[in-house]
C-alpha positions as CSV (number, residue, x, y, z in Angstrom):
1,M,-3.5,8.2,-14.7
2,F,-2.7,6.1,-11.6
3,Y,-1.5,2.5,-11.9
4,T,-0.7,0.1,-9.0
5,M,1.4,-3.1,-9.0
6,T,0.6,-6.1,-6.8
7,L,3.0,-8.9,-7.7
8,N,1.6,-11.5,-5.2
9,P,-2.1,-10.7,-4.6
10,A,-4.3,-13.0,-2.6
11,L,-7.8,-13.9,-1.7
12,D,-8.0,-13.0,2.0
13,Y,-10.3,-15.5,3.7
14,N,-11.3,-13.7,6.9
15,M,-12.8,-16.1,9.5
16,T,-14.3,-15.0,12.9
17,L,-14.3,-17.6,15.8
18,R,-15.9,-17.3,19.2
19,E,-13.5,-19.9,20.6
20,F,-10.6,-22.0,19.5
21,T,-9.5,-25.4,20.9
22,E,-6.3,-27.0,19.6
23,G,-6.7,-30.5,18.2
24,R,-10.5,-30.1,17.8
25,V,-12.8,-29.2,15.0
26,N,-13.4,-25.4,15.3
27,R,-16.2,-23.7,13.5
28,S,-16.3,-20.1,12.5
29,V,-19.3,-17.8,13.0
30,K,-18.6,-15.5,10.1
31,E,-16.5,-15.7,6.9
32,E,-15.8,-13.4,4.0
33,I,-13.4,-13.4,1.1
34,I,-11.9,-10.2,-0.2
35,P,-9.2,-9.3,-2.7
36,G,-6.0,-8.6,-0.9
37,G,-2.6,-7.1,-1.7
38,K,-1.2,-3.7,-1.0
39,G,-1.4,-2.4,-4.6
40,L,-4.9,-3.6,-4.9
41,M,-5.8,-1.9,-1.6
42,V,-4.4,1.4,-3.0
43,S,-6.5,1.0,-6.2
44,R,-9.6,0.2,-4.1
45,M,-9.2,3.2,-1.9
46,L,-8.5,5.5,-4.9
47,K,-11.9,4.2,-6.3
48,N,-13.6,5.1,-3.0
49,L,-12.2,8.6,-3.4
50,G,-13.5,8.9,-6.9
51,V,-10.2,8.4,-8.6
52,E,-9.7,5.9,-11.4
53,S,-6.7,3.6,-11.6
54,T,-5.5,0.4,-13.3
55,A,-4.2,-2.5,-11.2
56,F,-1.2,-4.5,-12.6
57,G,-0.3,-7.8,-11.2
58,L,0.2,-11.5,-11.5
59,V,-2.6,-14.0,-11.1
60,A,-2.9,-17.8,-11.6
61,G,-5.5,-20.6,-11.6
62,F,-9.1,-20.6,-10.4
63,T,-8.3,-18.4,-7.4
64,G,-6.8,-15.8,-9.8
65,T,-10.0,-15.8,-11.8
66,E,-12.0,-15.2,-8.7
67,L,-9.7,-12.5,-7.5
68,T,-10.1,-10.7,-10.8
69,R,-13.9,-11.0,-10.7
70,L,-14.0,-9.6,-7.2
71,V,-11.7,-6.7,-8.1
72,H,-13.9,-5.9,-11.1
73,E,-17.0,-6.1,-8.9
74,L,-15.5,-3.3,-6.8
75,G,-15.2,-1.2,-9.9
76,V,-11.4,-1.3,-10.3
77,R,-9.8,-1.8,-13.7
78,T,-7.2,-4.5,-14.0
79,S,-4.4,-5.4,-16.5
80,F,-3.2,-8.7,-14.9
81,V,-0.8,-11.3,-16.4
82,S,-2.1,-14.8,-16.0
83,L,0.6,-17.3,-15.0
84,P,0.6,-20.7,-16.7
85,K,1.0,-22.7,-13.5
86,G,0.0,-22.6,-9.9
87,M,-2.7,-20.5,-8.3
88,T,-3.2,-17.1,-6.7
89,R,-2.7,-17.6,-3.0
90,I,-5.4,-17.8,-0.3
91,N,-4.4,-16.1,3.0
92,V,-6.4,-17.2,6.1
93,K,-7.0,-14.4,8.6
94,L,-8.4,-15.5,12.0
95,W,-10.3,-13.0,14.2
96,G,-12.0,-13.3,17.6
97,A,-10.9,-15.9,20.2
98,L,-7.8,-16.5,18.2
99,E,-6.2,-13.8,16.1
100,G,-3.5,-14.4,13.5
101,E,-2.9,-15.2,9.9
102,I,-1.5,-17.9,7.6
103,N,-0.1,-16.4,4.4
104,A,0.6,-18.7,1.4
105,T,3.7,-18.5,-0.8
106,G,1.9,-17.9,-4.1
107,P,2.7,-19.1,-7.6
108,E,6.0,-18.9,-9.4
109,C,6.5,-16.4,-12.3
110,D,8.2,-17.6,-15.4
111,E,10.3,-15.4,-17.7
112,K,7.7,-15.2,-20.4
113,S,5.1,-13.9,-18.0
114,L,7.6,-11.4,-16.5
115,Q,8.2,-10.0,-20.0
116,A,4.5,-9.7,-20.5
117,L,4.3,-7.6,-17.3
118,Y,7.0,-5.3,-18.7
119,E,5.0,-4.9,-21.9
120,K,2.0,-3.8,-19.9
121,L,4.2,-1.2,-18.1
122,S,5.4,0.2,-21.4
123,V,2.2,2.2,-21.7
124,L,3.2,4.6,-18.9
125,T,4.2,8.2,-19.6
126,A,5.4,11.2,-17.7
127,K,1.8,12.0,-16.9
128,D,1.3,8.8,-15.0
129,T,1.9,7.5,-11.4
130,L,2.8,3.9,-10.6
131,V,2.5,2.5,-7.1
132,L,4.9,-0.4,-6.4
133,A,3.5,-1.9,-3.2
134,G,4.2,-5.0,-1.1
135,S,6.7,-7.8,-1.3
136,V,8.3,-9.4,-4.4
137,P,7.6,-13.2,-4.8
138,A,10.6,-15.5,-4.1
139,S,10.6,-16.6,-7.7
140,L,11.5,-13.1,-8.9
141,S,14.6,-11.0,-8.4
142,K,14.9,-8.9,-5.2
143,D,15.9,-6.1,-7.4
144,L,12.7,-6.2,-9.4
145,Y,11.5,-2.8,-8.2
146,V,14.8,-1.3,-9.2
147,D,14.7,-3.0,-12.5
148,I,11.2,-1.6,-13.1
149,M,12.3,1.9,-12.2
150,K,15.3,1.6,-14.6
151,Y,13.0,0.3,-17.4
152,L,10.7,3.3,-16.9
153,K,13.4,5.9,-16.5
154,E,13.0,7.4,-20.0
155,K,9.2,7.4,-19.8
156,S,9.5,9.3,-16.5
157,P,6.3,8.4,-14.6
158,S,6.1,9.3,-10.9
159,I,6.9,6.1,-8.9
160,V,5.7,5.4,-5.4
161,V,7.2,2.6,-3.4
162,D,5.5,1.1,-0.3
163,A,7.8,-1.6,0.8
164,T,10.1,-2.5,3.7
165,G,13.7,-3.4,4.5
166,D,16.2,-3.9,1.7
167,L,13.4,-3.8,-0.9
168,L,12.8,-0.2,0.1
169,H,16.4,0.8,0.6
170,R,17.4,-0.4,-2.9
171,V,15.0,2.0,-4.7
172,I,15.9,5.2,-2.8
173,A,18.8,6.1,-5.0
174,Y,16.5,6.1,-8.1
175,G,14.4,9.0,-6.8
176,P,10.9,7.6,-6.1
177,F,8.3,10.3,-5.9
178,L,7.0,9.0,-2.6
179,V,7.9,6.3,0.0
180,K,5.8,5.4,3.0
181,P,7.4,3.5,5.7
182,N,5.9,3.4,9.2
183,H,8.1,4.5,12.1
184,H,9.3,1.0,12.9
185,E,10.2,0.3,9.3
186,L,12.1,3.6,9.0
187,G,14.0,2.7,12.2
188,E,14.9,-0.7,10.8
189,L,16.5,0.9,7.7
190,Y,19.0,2.7,10.0
191,G,19.3,0.2,12.9
192,V,17.5,2.5,15.4
193,M,14.3,2.5,17.5
194,L,12.0,5.3,16.6
195,E,8.9,6.1,18.7
196,T,8.3,9.8,18.9
197,K,8.0,12.5,16.2
198,E,11.2,14.1,17.4
199,E,13.0,10.8,16.8
200,V,11.4,10.2,13.4
201,L,12.0,13.7,11.9
202,P,15.8,13.5,11.3
203,Y,15.5,10.0,9.7
204,A,12.6,11.1,7.4
205,K,14.8,14.0,6.3
206,R,17.7,11.7,5.8
207,L,15.7,9.4,3.6
208,R,14.7,12.4,1.5
209,E,18.3,13.5,1.3
210,E,19.3,10.1,0.0
211,G,16.9,10.3,-2.9
212,A,13.2,9.9,-2.1
213,K,11.4,13.1,-3.1
214,N,8.6,12.8,-0.5
215,V,8.9,10.7,2.7
216,L,5.6,9.9,4.4
217,V,6.0,8.2,7.8
218,S,2.9,6.7,9.5
219,M,3.0,6.4,13.3
220,A,-0.4,4.8,14.0
221,G,-2.3,6.7,16.7
222,A,0.7,9.0,17.2
223,G,0.1,10.7,13.9
224,A,2.5,11.0,10.9
225,V,5.5,12.9,9.5
226,L,6.1,14.2,6.0
227,A,9.4,15.3,4.6
228,A,8.3,17.0,1.4
229,E,10.0,17.5,-1.9
230,D,10.0,21.3,-1.5
231,G,12.1,21.0,1.7
232,S,9.2,21.5,4.2
233,V,8.7,19.1,7.1
234,W,5.3,18.5,8.6
235,F,3.8,16.7,11.6
236,G,0.1,15.7,11.7
237,E,-1.9,14.4,14.5
238,A,-4.2,11.4,13.9
239,P,-7.9,12.1,14.6
240,K,-9.5,10.3,17.5
241,G,-11.7,7.3,16.9
242,K,-12.2,3.6,17.6
243,V,-9.8,1.4,15.7
244,V,-11.8,-1.4,14.1
245,N,-9.4,-2.8,11.5
246,T,-5.9,-1.6,10.6
247,V,-5.6,-3.8,7.4
248,G,-5.3,-1.4,4.5
249,S,-5.0,1.8,6.5
250,G,-1.4,2.4,5.3
251,D,-2.5,1.7,1.7
252,S,-5.4,4.1,2.2
253,M,-2.9,6.8,3.4
254,V,-1.0,6.4,0.2
255,A,-4.1,6.6,-1.9
256,G,-5.4,9.7,0.0
257,F,-2.0,11.5,-0.4
258,L,-1.8,10.8,-4.1
259,A,-5.4,11.7,-4.9
260,A,-5.1,15.1,-3.1
261,Y,-1.7,15.9,-4.5
262,E,-2.9,15.2,-8.0
263,E,-5.7,17.7,-7.5
264,T,-4.0,20.4,-5.5
265,K,-0.2,20.0,-5.8
266,S,-0.1,21.0,-2.1
267,A,2.1,18.9,0.2
268,E,0.1,20.0,3.2
269,T,-3.3,19.2,1.7
270,A,-2.0,15.8,0.5
271,F,-0.5,15.1,3.9
272,R,-3.8,15.9,5.7
273,T,-5.9,13.9,3.3
274,G,-3.5,10.9,3.6
275,I,-3.9,11.0,7.4
276,A,-7.7,11.3,7.1
277,S,-7.8,8.4,4.6
278,G,-5.7,6.1,6.7
279,S,-7.8,6.9,9.8
280,A,-11.1,6.4,7.9
281,S,-10.1,2.9,7.0
282,A,-8.8,2.1,10.5
283,F,-12.1,3.2,12.0
284,S,-14.1,1.0,9.6
285,A,-14.5,-2.7,9.0
286,E,-13.9,-2.0,5.3
287,L,-11.8,0.7,3.5
288,G,-13.0,4.2,4.3
289,T,-15.5,6.0,2.1
290,K,-15.1,9.4,0.6
291,A,-17.7,10.8,3.0
292,E,-15.8,9.3,6.0
293,V,-12.5,10.8,4.7
294,E,-14.0,14.2,4.2
295,A,-15.6,14.2,7.7
296,L,-12.2,13.3,9.3
297,L,-10.3,15.8,7.1
298,A,-11.8,18.7,9.0
299,K,-10.3,17.3,12.2
300,V,-6.8,16.7,10.9
301,K,-4.3,19.5,11.7
302,A,-0.8,19.6,10.2
303,E,2.0,21.7,11.7
304,R,4.9,22.8,9.7
305,V,8.0,22.1,11.9
306,E,10.6,23.2,9.3
């Protein structure tokens, strides 16, 4: 069974503007509200691929109620903890004449609610996979992902971490099944600039040697690199297409990799499916569909370089 964790989910309020004038009233031409947060994106993409998951997370207030409703509407199961105060954040995304975003801080998590979250995690077993994705709210310990991995050590689920910076670096020694930095984030971990696959390869292997079992590095249109648990190293080219929206493409890559690995236990197949899934979402206004992923999969080639 797959589980995802989104500690600070949001309602993403996407607004499209033809023009923007500072100091004036500006009117949008299109609006939509969708449930946001990296773990939720992984669960949504798994659902598109025909794979069930349960989404853990923290919600609060009327916005938390609406986020839960929207997630259920998309067919994703949830096991959220409702916080006693505050409200789930609303993030404003601006598109068109002005592009940018304003992300809210989100509610504070009290100790009782944190313990309730741990109680929900107690159902995991060695047959399960947990995806820890995104940032940790300021009200919680920066070591929370490490604490969760320690808590689950005896239960032995496979744990995936999609995070950046120190949050990612802290968990490596605890042997996550999969980590997925992009090439810029991987470079930041080691204080270097990484642009080409030749530059990425040694650092992907280094991250694996430090403890991560599988290291999947996305490089946008330049493809991706996988340093796999069996010692193999792969490079895959991204299929050609028009990029429409990159939001959720990295989360879709994680979902595609996990879904294919669960079915085939093949690093190469999981890698190719991950690339196809990420690309399908990048080429679409929404997350990619199973049909779109399968169409792109035929075009994705993976080369074993070691």
